[in-house]
TIDOTI-130204 format. One record per atom (N, C-alpha, C): y, x, z. Coordinates in steps of 0.2 Angstrom, whole numbers, plus 2048, in hexadecimal, padded with zeros to 3 digits. Atoms other than C-alpha are relative to their C-alpha. Layout:
TIDOTI-130204
YXZ/...
//
This chain:
TIDOTI-130204
7FE7F97FF/43CB4E838/807801801/7F98007FF/44EB4A83B/8027FC806/7FD8047FA/459B42848/8017F97FF/7FF807801/458B31840/7FD7FC805/8028047FB/455B2384C/7FC7FB7FC/804805803/446B18848/7FF7FA804/8018067FC/444B0684E/7FC7FB7FD/804806803/439AF784B/7FF7FB806/8008067FB/437AE6853/7F87FF802/8068017FE/428AE485E/7FD7F97FE/803806802/41CAD6859/8017FA805/7FF8067FB/41DAC4861/7FB800806/8058007FA/40EAC786C/802804806/7FE7FC7FB/418AD2877/8057FB805/7FC8057FC/41EAC2881/7FD7FF807/8038017FA/41BABD893/7FB7FB800/806805800/40CAB3899/8027F9801/7FD8077FF/414AA2896/7FD7FC7FA/803804806/40EA9388B/8048027FA/7FD7FE807/411A97879/8057FB7FE/7FB804803/421A90874/8028027F9/7FF7FE807/421A99864/806805800/7FA7FB801/42EAA685E/8038007F9/7FC7FF806/43BAA8851/8038077FF/7FD7F9801/440AB984A/8077FF801/7F98007FF/451ABD84F/8037FC805/7FE8057FB/452AB085D/800804807/8007FC7FA/457AB786E/7FA7FD805/8058027FC/449AB787B/8017FB805/7FE8057FB/452AAD888/8007F97FD/800806803/453A9F87B/7F87FE7FF/807802801/440AA0878/7FD7FD806/8038027FA/43BA9E88A/8057FD805/7FC8047FB/44AA96892/801804806/7FF7FD7FA/44DAA489E/8067FE804/7FA8027FC/459A9E8AC/801804806/7FF7FC7FA/455AA98BB/7FE8077FF/8027F97FF/455ABC8BE/8008037F9/8007FC806/455ACA8B1/7FA8007FD/8077FF803/448ACD8A4/8018077FC/8007FA803/444ADD89B/7F98027FE/8067FD802/437AE7892/800807803/8027FA7FD/42FAF689A/7FC8047FC/8047FC805/429B05890/7FE806804/8037FA7FC/41DB13897/7FC8047FB/8047FB804/416B2288D/7FA801804/8067FF7FD/404B22892/7FC8067FE/8047FA803/3FEB30887/8058037FB/7FC7FC804/408B3E87F/7FE8077FF/8037F9801/3FFB4D877/8068047FE/7FB7FC802/410B53871/804803806/7FC7FD7FA/416B56883/8087FF7FF/7F9801801/427B4E87F/8038027FA/7FD7FD806/42AB5786F/8017FB7FA/800805806/429B47864/8077FD800/7FA8057FF/439B3E86B/806804801/7FA7FE7FE/44BB4386B/8037FB805/7FF8057FB/44EB33875/7FA7FC801/8078047FE/440B2987E/8007F97FD/801807802/439B19878/8037FB805/7FD8057FC/442B0987E/8007FA7FC/800806803/440AF787B/8067FC803/7FA8047FE/450AEC87B/7FE7F9802/8028077FD/451ADB883/7FE7FB7FA/802805806/450AD3871/7FA8037FD/8077FE802/43FADD86F/8008057FA/8007FB805/445AEB864/7FE807803/8027F97FE/43CAFC866/8048057FD/7FD7FB803/446B0B863/7FF807803/8017F97FE/444B1E865/8038057FB/7FE7FB805/44BB2E85E/7FB8057FF/8057FB802/440B3A855/803807800/7FE7F97FF/442B4D859/8008037F9/8007FD807/446B5884A/7F9804800/8067FC801/436B60844/7FA7FE805/8048037FB/42CB55850/7F98017FE/8077FF802/41CB56846/7FD8077FF/8037FA800/41BB68845/7FC802806/8057FE7FA/40CB6E84F/7FD7FA803/8038067FD/407B5C852/7FE7FB7FB/802804805/401B55842/7FB7FB802/8058057FF/3F8B45844/8007FE808/7FF8027F9/3FCB44857/8047F9801/7FC8077FE/401B3285E/801800807/7FE8017F9/40AB2E86D/7FF7F8802/8028077FE/403B1E876/8067FD805/7FA8047FC/411B1287D/7FD7FA803/8028067FD/40DB04889/8077FC801/7FA8047FF/41AAF5889/7FE7FA803/8018077FC/41BAE6895/8077FD800/7FA8047FF/427AD8897/8017FD806/7FF8037FA/42EAD28A7/8067FB800/7FA8057FF/439AC38AB/8007FD807/7FF8037FA/43FAB98BA/8017F97FF/7FE806802/43EAA88B3/7FE7FA805/8038057FC/435A9F8C2/8067FF806/7FB8027FC/43FA968D0/801805806/7FF7FB7FB/43CAA48DD/8038077FE/7FE7F9802/441AB28D2/7FB8057FF/8067FB801/430ABA8D1/8008027F9/8017FD807/42DAC58C2/7FA7FE7FD/807801803/420AC08B6/8008057FB/8027FA804/418ACE8AC/7FC7FE7FA/804801806/411ACD89A/7FA804800/8067FC801/401AD4895/8038077FD/7FE7F9802/403AE7892/7FD8017F9/8027FF807/403AEC880/8018087FF/8007F9802/400AFE879/8028017F9/7FD7FE807/409B0586A/7FF8077FF/8017F9802/404B15861/8068027FB/7FA7FD804/413B1F85A/7FE8077FD/8027FA804/40EB2C84D/8068027FB/7FA7FE805/41CB36844/7FC8047FB/8037FC805/416B3C833/8058057FD/7FB7FB802/41EB4B82B/8037FE7FA/7FC801806/42BB4B81E/8028077FE/7FE7FA802/431B59813/807802802/7F97FD7FE/43FB65819/8038037FA/7FD7FD806/44BB6880B/802807802/7FE7FA7FF/450B7A809/808800802/7F98007FE/461B7F810/8038077FE/7FD7FA802/46DB8D80B/808800801/7F87FF800/47FB9480C/8028047FA/7FD7FD806/48AB9A7FE/805805803/7FB7FB7FE/494BAA800/8077FE7FE/7F9802803/4A2BA47F5/7FE7FA7FB/800806804/4A5B947EB/8038027F9/7FC7FE807/4AFB9E7DD/7FD8077FF/8037FA803/4A7BAC7D3/8048027FA/7FC7FE806/4B3BB67C8/7FD8067FD/8037FB803/4ADBC27BB/8048017F9/7FC7FF806/4B5BCA7AC/7FB7FF7FA/805801806/4AEBC679A/7FD8067FE/8057FB802/4A0BD0793/7FE805805/8027FC7FA/49CBD77A4/7FA7FD803/8068027FC/48ABD57AA/801801807/7FF8007F9/48ABD17BC/7FA7FD804/8058027FC/47DBCF7CA/804800807/7FD8017F9/484BC97DB/7FB7FF805/8048017FB/47ABCC7EA/8027FC805/7FF8057FA/479BC07F9/8057FB7FD/7FD806802/480BB27EE/7FF7FA804/8028057FB/476BA67F8/7FD803806/8027FD7FA/473BAA80A/7FC7FB804/8048057FB/468BA3818/7FC7FB7FD/805805804/45CB9B80C/7FA7FF804/8058017FB/44FB93817/7FC7F97FD/804806800/441B86814/7FB800806/8038007F9/43AB81825/7F87FF7FF/807801801/429B7B81D/7FD8067FC/8047FA803/426B8C815/7FF7FF7F8/801801807/427B86803/8048057FC/7FC7FC805/42DB907F4/8067FD7FF/7FA802801/43FB8F7F1/8038037F9/7FC7FE806/448B8F7E0/8067FD800/7F9803800/45AB8C7DB/8007FD7F9/7FF803807/45FB807CD/8087FF800/7F8801802/471B7E7C5/8007FA7FB/7FE806804/479B6F7BD/8077FF800/7F9803800/489B697B7/8017FA804/7FF8067FC/490B5C7C3/7FF7FA7FC/801806803/489B4C7BE/7FC8007F9/8047FF806/47FB547B0/7F8801801/8078007FF/46DB587AD/7FE806805/8037FB7FC/463B637B9/7FE8067FC/8037FA803/45DB757B5/8058027FA/7FB7FE805/46DB797AB/7FF8077FF/8027F9802/469B897A2/8048037FB/7FC7FD806/476B8C794/8077FD800/7FA802801/488B8B791/8048057FC/7FD7FC805/494B92784/804806804/7FD7FA7FC/49CB9D792/7FC806801/8047FB7FE/48DBA7795/7FB8027FA/8067FE804/481BB278B/7FA801804/8058017FB/476BB379A/8027FB805/7FE8067FC/477BA37A4/7FE803808/8017FD7FA/478BA67B7/7F97FD803/8068017FD/467BA77C0/800802807/8007FF7F9/464BA77D3/7F9802802/8077FD7FE/455BB27D9/800803807/8017FD7FA/44FBB87EA/801807800/8007F9800/454BC97EF/7FA804802/8077FE7FD/443BCB7F8/7FB7FB7FF/805806801/436BC07F0/7FB800805/8068007FB/429BC57FD/8027FE807/7FE8027F9/434BC080C/7FD7F9801/8028077FE/42DBB0815/8067FB7FF/7FB805801/436BA0810/8037FD806/7FE8037F9/437B9A822/805804803/7FB7FB7FD/443BA9826/8068007FB/7FA800805/455BAA81F/7FF8067FB/8007FB806/455BB380E/8077FF7FC/7FA800804/463BB8802/7FE8007F9/801801807/463BB37F0/8068037FC/7FB7FE804/46DBBC7E2/8017FC7FA/7FF804807/475BB57D2/8018057FB/7FF7FC806/475BBE7C1/8027FC7FA/7FE804806/47EBB97B2/8048057FB/7FC7FC804/488BC07A3/8047FB7FB/7FC805805/497BB779A/7FF8037F9/8007FE807/498BB7788/8068057FE/7FB7FC802/4A2BC477F/8067FC7FD/7FA803803/4B4BBF77A/8017F9802/8008067FE/4B3BB0785/803800807/7FD8007F9/4BCBAA795/8007F8801/7FF8077FE/4BDB9A79F/7FD7FF807/8038017FA/4B5B917AE/7FB7FB7FF/806805800/4A5B877B1/7FE7FF808/8028027F9/4A2B7D7C1/7F97FD800/807802800/490B7B7C5/7FE7FE807/8048027FA/485B727D3/7FA805801/8067FB7FE/479B7E7DC/7FC7FC805/8058037FB/469B777E4/7FB805802/8067FD7FE/45CB7F7EE/7FA7FB800/806805801/44BB777EA/7F9803802/8077FF7FF/43AB777F1/7FB7FC7FB/804804804/42BB6F7E8/8017F9800/8008077FE/42FB5E7EF/8077FD7FF/7FA803801/442B5C7EF/805806801/7FB7FB800/453B657EE/8057FF806/7FB8007FB/461B697FA/8067FC7FD/7FA803803/472B607F9/8038057FB/7FD7FC805/47CB677EB/806804803/7FA7FC7FE/489B757EE/8048027F9/7FC7FF806/497B787E1/802808800/7FE7F9801/49AB8A7DA/8048007F9/7FB7FF806/4A8B8E7CD/7FF8077FD/8017FA803/4A4B9C7C1/8078017FC/7F97FE804/4B5BA47BA/7FF8067FC/8017FA805/4B4BAF7AB/8078027FE/7F97FE802/4C4BB97A9/8008047FA/8007FC806/4C9BBF798/803807802/7FE7F97FF/4CCBD2797/8038037F9/7FE7FD807/4D5BDD78A/7FB8057FE/8047FB802/4C9BE6780/8048057FC/7FC7FB803/4CFBF777A/7FF8007F8/801800807/4D3BF9768/7FB8057FD/8057FB803/4C8C0275C/8038027F9/7FE7FE806/4CAC0C74C/7FB8057FE/8047FA802/4C1C19741/8048047FB/7FD7FC804/4C7C28739/7FC8017F9/8047FF806/4C3C29726/7FD8077FF/8037F9800/4C1C3C728/803804806/7FE7FC7FA/4C2C48736/8038077FF/7FD7F9802/4C9C5772C/8067FE7FB/7FB801804/4DAC57724/8038077FE/7FE7FA803/4E0C66719/8077FF7FC/7FA801804/4F2C68712/803807800/7FD7F9801/4FDC7770D/8077FF803/7F98007FD/50DC7C716/8058007FB/7FB801805/516C7C706/8027F97FE/7FF807801/515C69705/8057FE806/7FB8037FB/524C6170E/7FD7FB804/8038067FC/51AC52714/7F97FE7FD/807802802/508C4D713/7FF7F9802/8028077FF/502C3B712/7F97FE7FE/806802801/4F1C34713/7FF7F9802/8008077FF/4EFC21711/7F97FF802/8068027FD/4E1C1971B/7FC806803/8037FB7FD/4DEC28725/7FC7FD806/8048047FB/4D9C1C733/7FE7F97FD/803807803/4CEC0C72E/7FD7FC806/8038047FB/4C6BFE737/8047FF806/7FC8007FB/4D5BFC742/8007F9803/8008077FD/4D4BED74F/802801807/7FD8007FA/4DEBE975E/7FA7FE806/8068017FC/4CDBE3766/7FA8027FD/8067FE802/4BBBE4763/7FF7FF7F8/801800807/4B6BE7751/7FB7FB7FE/806805801/4A6BDC752/8017FA804/803801807/4A2BCF74C/8048027FB/7FB7FD804/4B2BD2743/8077FF803/7FA8007FC/4C3BD6748/8047FA7FF/7FC806801/4CBBC6741/7FE7FB805/8028057FB/4C1BBC74D/802802807/7FE7FE7F9/4C8BC675C/8067FC803/7FB8047FD/4D3BBD768/806805801/7FB7FB7FF/4DEBCD768/8048027FA/7FD7FE806/4E3BCD756/808800800/7F9801800/4F5BC975A/803806804/7FD7FB7FD/4F7BD9764/8028067FB/7FE7FA804/501BE875D/7FC806802/8037FA7FE/4F9BF975C/8048067FD/7FC7FA802/500C0B75B/7FB805801/8057FA7FF/4F7C1C759/804805803/7FD7FA7FD/4FAC2A764/7FC8067FE/8037FA803/4F7C3C75D/802805805/7FF7FA7FB/4F6C4B769/7FC8067FE/8037FA802/4F3C5D764/7FC803806/8047FD7FB/4E5C6576D/800807801/7FE7F97FF/4EDC7676E/807801803/7F97FF7FD/4FCC7E776/8058007FA/7FA801804/50CC7A76D/806804803/7FA7FC7FE/51BC8676E/8067FB802/7FA8047FE/52AC7F777/8057FF7FB/7FB801805/536C7676C/7FE7FE7F9/802801807/52BC7475D/7FE7F8800/801807801/52BC62757/7FB7FF7FB/806801805/51AC5D74F/8007F97FE/7FF807802/51DC4E745/7F97FE7FC/806803803/50BC47742/7FF7F9802/8018077FE/509C34742/7FB7FD7FC/805805803/4FDC2673E/8037FA800/7FD806800/505C16739/7FB7FA803/8048067FE/4FEC05740/7FB7FE7FB/805801805/4F6C0372F/7FB8057FF/8057FB800/4EDC13731/8028067FB/7FE7FA805/4F7C1F725/802806804/7FE7FA7FD/4F9C3172A/8068037FD/7FA7FC802/50AC3A728/801806804/7FF7FA7FD/50DC4C72B/8068037FD/7FB7FB802/51DC5672A/7FE807801/8037FA800/516C66726/803806804/7FE7FA7FC/518C75732/7FA804801/8067FC7FF/50DC84734/7FD7FF807/8038017F9/50BC80747/7FB7FA800/804806800/501C70742/7F9802800/8077FE801/4F1C7A740/7FC7FE807/8048017FA/4E3C7474D/7FD7F9800/8048077FF/4DAC65754/8057FB803/7FC8057FE/4E3C55757/7FC7FA803/8038067FD/4DEC46762/8037FA7FE/7FD807802/4E1C3475C/7FD7FB804/8028067FC/4E1C25767/8047FA7FD/7FD806802/4E5C13763/8027FC806/7FE8047FA/4EFC09770/8037F97FE/7FD807802/4F2BF6770/8057FE805/7FA8027FD/500BEC777/7FF7FE807/8028027F9/4F6BE8787/7FD806804/8027FA7FC/4F4BFA78C/7F88027FF/8077FE801/4E2BFB785/8008067FB/8007FA804/4DEC0C77E/7F98017FD/8067FF803/4D0C10772/7FD807802/8037FA7FF/4C4C1E773/8038057FC/7FD7FA804/4CBC2F76D/7FC8037FB/8047FD805/4C6C3675D/8058067FE/7FC7FA802/4CBC48757/7FF8017F9/8007FD807/4CFC4F746/803807800/7FE7FA801/4D2C60740/8058017FB/7FA7FF805/4E3C64737/8008077FE/8007F9803/4E3C7472C/8068007FC/7FA7FF804/4F4C79725/7FF8077FC/8017FA804/4F0C85717/806805800/7FA7FB800/4FBC95718/8038007F9/7FC7FF806/509C9770B/804806800/7FC7FA7FF/510CA8708/8077FE7FD/7F9801801/523CA5709/8038067FC/7FD7FA803/52DCB06FD/805804804/7FB7FC7FC/537CBE704/8077FF7FE/7F9801802/54ACBD704/804806802/7FB7FB7FF/559CC8703/8077FD7FE/7F9802802/56CCC7701/8038067FD/7FC7FB803/577CD26F5/807800804/7F98007FC/586CD86FF/8067FF7FB/7FC800806/58FCDA6EE/7FD7FF7FA/804801806/58BCD56DD/8038057FB/7FE7FB805/594CE46D5/800807804/8017FA7FD/590CF66D9/8038057FC/7FD7FA804/59AD066D3/7FD806802/8027F97FF/593D176D1/8048057FB/7FC7FB804/59BD276CA/7FC8027FA/8037FC806/597D2F6B9/7FD806802/8037FA7FF/58BD3D6BA/8038067FC/7FD7FB804/594D4D6B5/7FC807801/8037F97FF/589D5B6BC/7FA8007FB/8057FF805/57CD636B1/7F97FC803/8058037FD/56FD5C6BD/8027F9802/7FF8077FE/56ED496C0/7FF800807/8018017F9/570D436D2/8007F9802/8018077FE/56CD336DB/8067FE804/7FA8037FC/57AD286E1/7FD7FA804/8028067FC/578D1B6EF/8067FB801/7FB8057FE/581D0B6F1/7FD7FD806/8038017FA/57FD08703/8007F8802/8018077FE/579CF770A/8027FB7FA/7FF804805/579CF06F9/7FC7F9801/8048067FE/56BCE46FF/8007FF807/8008017F9/56CCDC710/7FB7FA801/8048067FE/562CCE71A/7F98007FD/807800803/551CD4714/7FB7FD804/8058047FC/544CC771A/7F97FF7FD/807801803/531CC7717/7FE7F9800/802807800/530CB571B/7FF7FE808/8018037F9/529CAC72B/7FD806804/8027FB7FC/524CB673A/7F98037FE/8067FD801/512CB7735/8008047FA/8007FC806/517CC0725/804806801/7FC7FA7FF/521CCE72D/7FC8067FF/8047FA802/513CDA72A/7FF8017F9/8017FF807/513CD8718/8048067FD/7FC7FB803/519CE670D/8047FE7FB/7FB802805/529CE4703/8028057FB/7FD7FB805/52FCEC6F3/8057FC7FC/7FB803804/53ECE96E8/7FE8037F9/8007FF807/53DCE96D5/8077FF7FD/7F9800803/54DCED6CB/7FF8007F8/800800808/54FCE96B8/8078007FE/7F97FF802/55FCEB6AE/8017FE7F9/7FE801807/568CE769E/8078037FF/7FA7FD801/577CF0696/8057FB7FD/7FB805802/587CE5694/8048037FA/7FC7FE806/591CE6684/7FC8037FA/8047FE806/58DCEF674/7FD806800/8037F97FF/587CFF67B/7F97FF7FF/807800802/576D02673/7FC805805/8037FB7FC/571D0E681/7F97FD803/8068027FD/55FD0E687/7FF802807/8017FE7F9/557D11698/801807801/8007F97FF/555D23695/8078037FE/7F97FD801/567D2568F/8047FF806/7FC8027FA/56DD1D69F/7FE804807/8027FE7FA/562D226AD/7FB806800/8057FB800/559D316B2/7FA7FE804/8068037FC/54ED276BE/8017F9801/8008077FF/54AD156C1/8057FE806/7FC8027FA/557D0C6CC/7FC7FD805/8048037FB/550D076DD/8047FD806/7FD8037F9/554CFD6ED/7FC802805/8047FE7FA/54ED046FD/8007FA805/8018067FC/546CF6707/802801808/7FE7FE7F9/54ACFF718/8077FF801/7F98007FF/55CD01715/8047FB7FC/7FC804804/561CF6707/8048037FB/7FC7FC805/569D046FD/7FE8007F9/8017FF808/56AD046EA/8008077FE/8007F9802/565D156E3/8008007F9/7FF800807/56BD196D2/8008087FE/7FF7F9803/568D2A6C8/8017FF7F9/7FE800807/572D2B6B8/8008067FC/8007FA805/571D376A9/808802800/7FA7FD800/580D426A7/8047FD7FA/7FB803804/590D3B69F/7FF7F97FE/800807803/58AD2969D/8047FC805/7FC8057FC/595D1B6A3/8007FA7FC/800807803/596D096A0/7FE7FB805/8028057FB/590CF96A8/7F97FD7FF/807802800/57ECF46AC/7FF7FA804/8028067FC/577CE36B2/7F9801803/8067FF7FC/56ACE46BF/7FD7F9802/8048067FD/55DCD76C4/7FC803805/8037FE7FB/556CDA6D5/7FB7FB803/8058047FD/546CD26DC/7FC803806/8047FE7FA/53DCD36ED/7F97FD800/807802800/52ACD26EE/7FD802806/8057FE7FA/51DCD26FC/7F98007FD/8077FF802/50BCD56FB/7FB7FA803/8048067FD/506CC4703/7FD7FC7FB/803804805/501CBD6F2/8037FA7FE/
//
């Protein structure tokens, strides 16, 4: 069933009608019969051909030294199983003195071509297949134009060059490559496509060269080489938050939580981080508030590479924060949110004394009168903006300086007061009292 040329030597009874002088294999015919006059040759004639010429790619011929040769056409047996072509062969020579040709007895030869198996044939789309580690892949039309002329079932086999056939495992793969027909119902005598499916091992990379064979039940095609290339990829870092709620008070200057983030790994955490190929990478945490921040406000909330949370307390920190881990190869983890609550702290109100000494006149009228020390207190401040609505009040306490044993009722006709709105000190003295009094003034709010 191929273009191979078949030849064989005709038996020694295909000689002219001359006395038997014997024959020796490989001895030229003119030496056997001492041909000295005229040409000599074999003549071949096809006397019966049920294949109608389909058998031969080149017709039968017998050379002068008695060798029969012919070419067999590809797939000559198809449709003609068991048929034989009948060939007649005669030998003529001109060995007599007049040059007349002497003709041998006619011999007939039956030529029958028996079938042989046609091996499957196929083409490869590419001899190099590149895939990233840990990525399951199925490549359609990996092998194309897969044909078996005999209609036999076709399967594919893989092996390492020079190694065992049906190679089915390798440290590079968790699922070794398999080659399957895209349409299992399609006739095998028509061109079909086969796909390849495989999955490299996680955390592994490298190359594997394999021989690919298409096989029918009897034999396989010549090998084709395919190189599988598994490329290492950077796995994103991972971490876990120990808790997703953080509470602190704005009165604290700084908040520190050790091991706020745990299970920190530059690559995959499983089977364990120390086995990862990415342990040498550096990692940093990114923290982003998930709310609108006023312009110019610096929110200093950080997580160290070791996972410790540090917060410089500001009231504006309240809200949800997003945490991401980034490695030195631009890998970014999944984002995790935590809620930061800064408990409110009522800041004490403030004021300033314009002077630390105030002078009022002695009361001489029969009726006591109130005297004002204008703007005795200034810069009255309830606290931060959120506390502006709080109600403020001043309290005034006193003590008499020197040896004067006067009591409150001796000195004051009414309690001394400081007006919150104006900052004026209001003093109402009893008649004829004079001396020096030490005041202590405090500002209070109702914020608790």
